[in-house]
DRENTORKOL-3810 file (N, C-alpha, C; in nm, 4 decimals):
REM DRENTORKOL-3810
@n.u->2.3235; n.v->-26.1930; n.w->10.7776; ca.u->2.3413; ca.v->-26.2722; ca.w->10.8689; c.u->2.4943; c.v->-26.2635; c.w->10.9491
@n.u->2.4593; n.v->-26.2213; n.w->11.0846; ca.u->2.5554; ca.v->-26.2364; ca.w->11.1709; c.u->2.6450; c.v->-26.3377; c.w->11.1920
@n.u->2.7529; n.v->-26.4004; n.w->11.1604; ca.u->2.8637; ca.v->-26.4813; ca.w->11.2381; c.u->2.9157; c.v->-26.5308; c.w->11.3563
@n.u->2.9029; n.v->-26.5816; n.w->11.4284; ca.u->2.9847; ca.v->-26.5484; ca.w->11.5379; c.u->3.1306; c.v->-26.4948; c.w->11.5972
@n.u->3.1752; n.v->-26.4409; n.w->11.6615; ca.u->3.2979; ca.v->-26.4109; ca.w->11.6574; c.u->3.3876; c.v->-26.5124; c.w->11.6972
@n.u->3.5072; n.v->-26.5245; n.w->11.6613; ca.u->3.6132; ca.v->-26.6144; ca.w->11.7414; c.u->3.7173; c.v->-26.5153; c.w->11.8141
@n.u->3.7514; n.v->-26.5841; n.w->11.9478; ca.u->3.8503; ca.v->-26.5661; ca.w->12.0168; c.u->3.9914; c.v->-26.6071; c.w->11.9718
@n.u->4.1069; n.v->-26.5282; n.w->11.9185; ca.u->4.2242; ca.v->-26.6293; ca.w->11.8947; c.u->4.2919; c.v->-26.6145; c.w->11.9969
@n.u->4.3948; n.v->-26.6738; n.w->12.0737; ca.u->4.4695; ca.v->-26.6859; ca.w->12.1700; c.u->4.6013; c.v->-26.7196; c.w->12.1345
@n.u->4.7092; n.v->-26.6220; n.w->12.1584; ca.u->4.8296; ca.v->-26.6790; ca.w->12.0763; c.u->4.9345; c.v->-26.6716; c.w->12.2415
@n.u->4.9923; n.v->-26.7657; n.w->12.2716; ca.u->5.0190; ca.v->-26.7764; ca.w->12.4185; c.u->5.1481; c.v->-26.8938; c.w->12.4377
@n.u->5.2344; n.v->-26.8208; n.w->12.5335; ca.u->5.3350; ca.v->-26.8820; ca.w->12.5792; c.u->5.3940; c.v->-26.9035; c.w->12.7342
@n.u->5.3254; n.v->-27.0305; n.w->12.7771; ca.u->5.3447; ca.v->-27.0139; ca.w->12.9563; c.u->5.4505; c.v->-26.9849; c.w->12.9766
@n.u->5.4882; n.v->-26.9686; n.w->13.1340; ca.u->5.5955; ca.v->-26.9081; ca.w->13.1750; c.u->5.6077; c.v->-27.0260; c.w->13.2796
@n.u->5.6822; n.v->-27.1230; n.w->13.2699; ca.u->5.7102; ca.v->-27.2524; ca.w->13.3206; c.u->5.7696; c.v->-27.2388; c.w->13.4796
@n.u->5.8474; n.v->-27.1176; n.w->13.4775; ca.u->5.9115; ca.v->-27.1087; ca.w->13.5853; c.u->5.7853; c.v->-27.0456; c.w->13.7295
@n.u->5.6664; n.v->-27.0383; n.w->13.6900; ca.u->5.5838; ca.v->-26.9715; ca.w->13.7561; c.u->5.4240; c.v->-27.0957; c.w->13.7432
@n.u->5.4608; n.v->-27.2231; n.w->13.7475; ca.u->5.3505; ca.v->-27.3012; ca.w->13.7083; c.u->5.2572; c.v->-27.3047; c.w->13.8316
@n.u->5.2614; n.v->-27.2574; n.w->13.9485; ca.u->5.1482; ca.v->-27.2425; ca.w->14.0001; c.u->5.0935; c.v->-27.1498; c.w->13.9558
@n.u->5.0863; n.v->-27.0539; n.w->13.9561; ca.u->5.0053; ca.v->-26.9128; ca.w->13.8968; c.u->4.9496; c.v->-26.9599; c.w->13.7427
@n.u->5.0409; n.v->-27.0284; n.w->13.6512; ca.u->4.9679; ca.v->-27.0837; ca.w->13.5263; c.u->4.8196; c.v->-27.1893; c.w->13.5842
@n.u->4.8647; n.v->-27.2693; n.w->13.6593; ca.u->4.7700; ca.v->-27.3852; ca.w->13.6887; c.u->4.6637; c.v->-27.3208; c.w->13.7449
@n.u->4.6542; n.v->-27.2276; n.w->13.8612; ca.u->4.5570; ca.v->-27.1717; ca.w->13.8883; c.u->4.4842; c.v->-27.0538; c.w->13.8172
@n.u->4.5466; n.v->-27.0235; n.w->13.7367; ca.u->4.4653; ca.v->-26.9437; ca.w->13.5935; c.u->4.3671; c.v->-27.0385; c.w->13.5506
@n.u->4.4517; n.v->-27.1323; n.w->13.4851; ca.u->4.4011; ca.v->-27.2254; ca.w->13.3897; c.u->4.2921; c.v->-27.3194; c.w->13.4788
@n.u->4.2930; n.v->-27.3239; n.w->13.5757; ca.u->4.1850; ca.v->-27.3709; ca.w->13.6411; c.u->4.0647; c.v->-27.2899; c.w->13.6956
@n.u->4.0665; n.v->-27.1812; n.w->13.6709; ca.u->3.9671; ca.v->-27.0882; ca.w->13.7027; c.u->3.9153; c.v->-27.0111; c.w->13.5782
@n.u->3.9728; n.v->-26.9885; n.w->13.4963; ca.u->3.9511; ca.v->-26.9107; ca.w->13.3598; c.u->3.8260; c.v->-26.9783; c.w->13.2742
@n.u->3.8752; n.v->-27.0875; n.w->13.2911; ca.u->3.6994; ca.v->-27.1721; ca.w->13.1729; c.u->3.5898; c.v->-27.1554; c.w->13.2457
@n.u->3.5725; n.v->-27.1668; n.w->13.3531; ca.u->3.4335; ca.v->-27.1305; ca.w->13.4166; c.u->3.3620; c.v->-26.9920; c.w->13.3620
@n.u->3.4513; n.v->-26.8700; n.w->13.3810; ca.u->3.4071; ca.v->-26.7791; ca.w->13.3570; c.u->3.4182; c.v->-26.7492; c.w->13.2233
@n.u->3.4923; n.v->-26.8248; n.w->13.1369; ca.u->3.4788; ca.v->-26.7862; ca.w->12.9743; c.u->3.3444; c.v->-26.8552; c.w->12.9473
@n.u->3.3087; n.v->-26.9909; n.w->13.0293; ca.u->3.1754; ca.v->-27.0685; ca.w->12.9739; c.u->3.0822; c.v->-26.9384; c.w->13.0042
@n.u->3.0928; n.v->-26.9052; n.w->13.1161; ca.u->2.9843; ca.v->-26.7723; ca.w->13.1707; c.u->2.9213; c.v->-26.6699; c.w->13.1119
@n.u->3.0303; n.v->-26.6704; n.w->12.9941; ca.u->3.0080; ca.v->-26.5596; ca.w->12.8796; c.u->3.0013; c.v->-26.6407; c.w->12.7345
@n.u->2.9716; n.v->-26.7335; n.w->12.7357; ca.u->2.9441; ca.v->-26.7979; ca.w->12.6079; c.u->3.0334; c.v->-26.8685; c.w->12.5371
@n.u->3.1440; n.v->-26.8441; n.w->12.5963; ca.u->3.2635; ca.v->-26.8896; ca.w->12.5293; c.u->3.2793; c.v->-27.0676; c.w->12.5147
@n.u->3.2953; n.v->-27.0878; n.w->12.4168; ca.u->3.3193; ca.v->-27.2606; ca.w->12.3637; c.u->3.4596; c.v->-27.2716; c.w->12.3160
@n.u->3.5095; n.v->-27.3727; n.w->12.3674; ca.u->3.6472; ca.v->-27.4125; ca.w->12.2952; c.u->3.6482; c.v->-27.4571; c.w->12.1812
@n.u->3.7277; n.v->-27.4314; n.w->12.0549; ca.u->3.6802; ca.v->-27.5030; ca.w->11.9058; c.u->3.7838; c.v->-27.5551; c.w->11.9183
@n.u->3.9595; n.v->-27.5499; n.w->11.9372; ca.u->4.0780; ca.v->-27.6095; ca.w->11.9036; c.u->4.1580; c.v->-27.5379; c.w->11.9905
@n.u->4.2703; n.v->-27.5935; n.w->12.0364; ca.u->4.4005; ca.v->-27.5872; ca.w->12.0943; c.u->4.5068; c.v->-27.6617; c.w->11.9980
@n.u->4.6242; n.v->-27.5511; n.w->11.9602; ca.u->4.7212; ca.v->-27.6146; ca.w->11.8907; c.u->4.8514; c.v->-27.5965; c.w->11.9525
@n.u->4.9456; n.v->-27.7113; n.w->11.9638; ca.u->5.0974; ca.v->-27.6458; ca.w->11.9944; c.u->5.1502; c.v->-27.6208; c.w->11.8414
@n.u->5.2273; n.v->-27.4924; n.w->11.8675; ca.u->5.2385; ca.v->-27.4570; ca.w->11.7817; c.u->5.3830; c.v->-27.5145; c.w->11.7435
@n.u->5.4166; n.v->-27.5567; n.w->11.6307; ca.u->5.5087; ca.v->-27.6734; ca.w->11.5756; c.u->5.6496; c.v->-27.5544; c.w->11.5178
@n.u->5.6156; n.v->-27.4620; n.w->11.4178; ca.u->5.6855; ca.v->-27.4021; ca.w->11.3757; c.u->5.6269; c.v->-27.2574; c.w->11.2930
@n.u->5.7435; n.v->-27.1685; n.w->11.2940; ca.u->5.7029; ca.v->-27.0467; ca.w->11.2411; c.u->5.7966; c.v->-27.0192; c.w->11.1306
@n.u->5.6847; n.v->-26.9752; n.w->11.0377; ca.u->5.7726; ca.v->-26.9526; ca.w->10.9033; c.u->5.8223; c.v->-26.8439; c.w->10.8463
@n.u->5.8328; n.v->-26.7033; n.w->10.9462; ca.u->5.8858; ca.v->-26.6058; ca.w->10.9363; c.u->6.0145; c.v->-26.6197; c.w->11.0434
@n.u->6.0588; n.v->-26.5257; n.w->11.0889; ca.u->6.1702; ca.v->-26.5306; ca.w->11.1890; c.u->6.1329; c.v->-26.4555; c.w->11.3318
@n.u->5.9839; n.v->-26.4525; n.w->11.3585; ca.u->5.9395; ca.v->-26.3963; ca.w->11.4451; c.u->5.9105; c.v->-26.4678; c.w->11.5581
@n.u->5.8569; n.v->-26.4432; n.w->11.6711; ca.u->5.8376; ca.v->-26.5297; ca.w->11.7919; c.u->5.7857; c.v->-26.6214; c.w->11.7749
@n.u->5.8060; n.v->-26.7673; n.w->11.8313; ca.u->5.7110; ca.v->-26.8742; ca.w->11.8083; c.u->5.6286; c.v->-26.8748; c.w->11.9427
@n.u->5.4753; n.v->-26.8253; n.w->11.9584; ca.u->5.4517; ca.v->-26.9017; ca.w->12.0801; c.u->5.4169; c.v->-27.0442; c.w->12.0977
@n.u->5.3995; n.v->-27.0961; n.w->12.2229; ca.u->5.3674; ca.v->-27.2273; ca.w->12.2431; c.u->5.2721; c.v->-27.3106; c.w->12.2196
@n.u->5.1528; n.v->-27.1836; n.w->12.2147; ca.u->4.9886; ca.v->-27.2551; ca.w->12.1789; c.u->4.9259; c.v->-27.1617; c.w->12.1414
@n.u->4.8137; n.v->-27.1944; n.w->12.0226; ca.u->4.7521; ca.v->-27.1253; ca.w->11.9789; c.u->4.6007; c.v->-27.1722; c.w->11.9584
@n.u->4.5171; n.v->-27.0906; n.w->12.0626; ca.u->4.3855; ca.v->-27.1302; ca.w->12.0733; c.u->4.2703; c.v->-27.0601; c.w->12.0229
@n.u->4.1753; n.v->-27.1561; n.w->11.9985; ca.u->4.0188; ca.v->-27.0527; ca.w->11.9162; c.u->3.9247; c.v->-27.0933; c.w->11.9968
@n.u->3.8364; n.v->-27.0150; n.w->12.0352; ca.u->3.7653; ca.v->-27.0110; ca.w->12.1221; c.u->3.5978; c.v->-26.9272; c.w->12.0270
@n.u->3.5067; n.v->-26.9726; n.w->12.0252; ca.u->3.3696; ca.v->-26.9175; ca.w->11.9641; c.u->3.3133; c.v->-26.8675; c.w->12.0954
@n.u->3.2310; n.v->-26.7251; n.w->12.0424; ca.u->3.1630; ca.v->-26.6685; ca.w->12.1445; c.u->3.0414; c.v->-26.6220; c.w->12.0722
@n.u->2.9101; n.v->-26.5961; n.w->12.1370; ca.u->2.7464; ca.v->-26.5665; ca.w->12.0566; c.u->2.7685; c.v->-26.4195; c.w->11.9828
@n.u->2.8715; n.v->-26.3589; n.w->12.0408; ca.u->2.8478; ca.v->-26.2058; ca.w->11.9739; c.u->2.9770; c.v->-26.1546; c.w->12.0173
@n.u->3.0109; n.v->-26.0328; n.w->11.9656; ca.u->3.1020; ca.v->-25.9542; ca.w->12.0075; c.u->3.0744; c.v->-25.9174; c.w->12.1717
@n.u->3.0262; n.v->-25.8772; n.w->12.1677; ca.u->2.9729; ca.v->-25.8392; ca.w->12.3274; c.u->3.0330; c.v->-25.8846; c.w->12.4479
@n.u->3.0159; n.v->-26.0145; n.w->12.4199; ca.u->3.0331; ca.v->-26.1266; ca.w->12.5251; c.u->3.1454; c.v->-26.1574; c.w->12.5471
@n.u->3.2502; n.v->-26.1070; n.w->12.4192; ca.u->3.3967; ca.v->-26.1337; ca.w->12.4626; c.u->3.4565; c.v->-26.0135; c.w->12.5204
@n.u->3.3925; n.v->-25.9151; n.w->12.5348; ca.u->3.4211; ca.v->-25.7928; ca.w->12.5763; c.u->3.3716; c.v->-25.7833; c.w->12.7470
@n.u->3.2535; n.v->-25.8526; n.w->12.7765; ca.u->3.1907; ca.v->-25.8861; ca.w->12.9069; c.u->3.2961; c.v->-26.0149; c.w->12.9353
@n.u->3.3455; n.v->-26.0877; n.w->12.8895; ca.u->3.4512; ca.v->-26.1822; ca.w->12.9448; c.u->3.5371; c.v->-26.0814; c.w->13.0128
@n.u->3.6404; n.v->-26.0303; n.w->12.9370; ca.u->3.7478; ca.v->-25.9511; ca.w->12.9766; c.u->3.7098; c.v->-25.8163; c.w->13.0881
@n.u->3.6006; n.v->-25.8164; n.w->13.1064; ca.u->3.5421; ca.v->-25.6788; ca.w->13.1869; c.u->3.4744; c.v->-25.7613; c.w->13.3419
@n.u->3.4674; n.v->-25.8799; n.w->13.3109; ca.u->3.4124; ca.v->-25.9462; ca.w->13.4433; c.u->3.4644; c.v->-25.9204; c.w->13.5440
@n.u->3.4550; n.v->-25.9055; n.w->13.6603; ca.u->3.5062; ca.v->-25.8639; ca.w->13.7970; c.u->3.6035; c.v->-26.0112; c.w->13.8492
@n.u->3.5383; n.v->-26.1257; n.w->13.8321; ca.u->3.6067; ca.v->-26.2471; ca.w->13.8460; c.u->3.7005; c.v->-26.2694; c.w->13.7572
@n.u->3.7216; n.v->-26.2250; n.w->13.5960; ca.u->3.8196; ca.v->-26.2736; ca.w->13.5520; c.u->3.9293; c.v->-26.1569; c.w->13.5852
@n.u->3.8777; n.v->-26.0285; n.w->13.6094; ca.u->3.9947; ca.v->-25.9043; ca.w->13.6318; c.u->4.0630; c.v->-25.9368; c.w->13.7556
@n.u->4.0316; n.v->-26.0221; n.w->13.8717; ca.u->4.0966; ca.v->-26.1133; ca.w->13.9667; c.u->4.2447; c.v->-26.1792; c.w->13.9293
@n.u->4.1581; n.v->-26.2641; n.w->13.8022; ca.u->4.2818; ca.v->-26.3358; ca.w->13.7433; c.u->4.4074; c.v->-26.2825; c.w->13.6760
@n.u->4.3782; n.v->-26.1703; n.w->13.6278; ca.u->4.4878; ca.v->-26.1348; ca.w->13.5424; c.u->4.5883; c.v->-26.1289; c.w->13.6220
@n.u->4.6448; n.v->-26.0712; n.w->13.7512; ca.u->4.7915; ca.v->-26.1020; ca.w->13.8172; c.u->4.8324; c.v->-26.2575; c.w->13.7591
@n.u->4.7304; n.v->-26.3659; n.w->13.7935; ca.u->4.7756; ca.v->-26.4806; ca.w->13.7837; c.u->4.8252; c.v->-26.4982; c.w->13.6350
@n.u->4.7279; n.v->-26.4532; n.w->13.5511; ca.u->4.7556; ca.v->-26.4849; ca.w->13.3741; c.u->4.8844; c.v->-26.4284; c.w->13.3745
@n.u->4.8962; n.v->-26.3023; n.w->13.4216; ca.u->5.0238; ca.v->-26.2128; ca.w->13.3635; c.u->5.1420; c.v->-26.2791; c.w->13.4122
@n.u->5.1868; n.v->-26.3638; n.w->13.5374; ca.u->5.2810; ca.v->-26.4237; ca.w->13.5875; c.u->5.2783; c.v->-26.5748; c.w->13.5183
@n.u->5.1946; n.v->-26.6063; n.w->13.4714; ca.u->5.1642; ca.v->-26.7579; ca.w->13.4445; c.u->5.2526; c.v->-26.7776; c.w->13.2962
@n.u->5.2054; n.v->-26.6447; n.w->13.2300; ca.u->5.2673; ca.v->-26.6682; ca.w->13.1145; c.u->5.3712; c.v->-26.5520; c.w->13.0230
@n.u->5.4533; n.v->-26.5926; n.w->12.9798; ca.u->5.5470; ca.v->-26.5398; ca.w->12.9135; c.u->5.5188; c.v->-26.4288; c.w->12.8202
@n.u->5.4309; n.v->-26.4781; n.w->12.7287; ca.u->5.3360; ca.v->-26.3916; ca.w->12.6469; c.u->5.2124; c.v->-26.4508; c.w->12.6251
@n.u->5.1058; n.v->-26.3582; n.w->12.6430; ca.u->4.9876; ca.v->-26.3990; ca.w->12.6014; c.u->4.8853; c.v->-26.2904; c.w->12.5265
@n.u->4.8527; n.v->-26.3341; n.w->12.3988; ca.u->4.7701; ca.v->-26.2045; ca.w->12.3341; c.u->4.6635; c.v->-26.2491; c.w->12.2538
@n.u->4.5437; n.v->-26.1845; n.w->12.2569; ca.u->4.4087; ca.v->-26.2044; ca.w->12.2151; c.u->4.3933; c.v->-26.1251; c.w->12.0927
@n.u->4.3164; n.v->-26.2026; n.w->11.9990; ca.u->4.2787; ca.v->-26.1409; ca.w->11.9061; c.u->4.0929; c.v->-26.1786; c.w->11.8759
@n.u->4.0262; n.v->-26.0823; n.w->11.8283; ca.u->3.8846; ca.v->-26.0977; ca.w->11.7829; c.u->3.8499; c.v->-26.0899; c.w->11.6602
@n.u->3.8104; n.v->-26.2137; n.w->11.6172; ca.u->3.8264; ca.v->-26.2447; ca.w->11.4392; c.u->3.6559; c.v->-26.2335; c.w->11.4128
@n.u->3.6252; n.v->-26.1982; n.w->11.3085; ca.u->3.4634; ca.v->-26.2483; ca.w->11.2621; c.u->3.5281; c.v->-26.3216; c.w->11.1011
@n.u->3.4241; n.v->-26.4419; n.w->11.0711; ca.u->3.4359; ca.v->-26.4932; ca.w->10.9468; c.u->3.3785; c.v->-26.3701; c.w->10.8299
@n.u->3.5035; n.v->-26.3711; n.w->10.7664; ca.u->3.4570; ca.v->-26.2549; ca.w->10.6393; c.u->3.3270; c.v->-26.3200; c.w->10.5391
@n.u->3.2827; n.v->-26.2584; n.w->10.5302; ca.u->3.1641; ca.v->-26.3208; ca.w->10.4262; c.u->3.1409; c.v->-26.2667; c.w->10.2665
END
């Protein structure tokens, strides 16, 4: 039995580019839903245990399958948002994770 993958997102908004950030955040969810993405949880990062950089937000999304995650990032509508994303976040990282059986 294959479990659905999760997309983990580690991000720090760039508050100096709030317009780009808001524009990205207002458009990306609809494109994500189109590919079956469902928000599971969003967390403010309170503290890091190590000395590494601390992201502001950690989000978890569920997808029907691995292909749907890749289709999201390859979607031409999403590709148009990448410049907004890159200006709206100081850093953003994506991780595709599968439940360990």
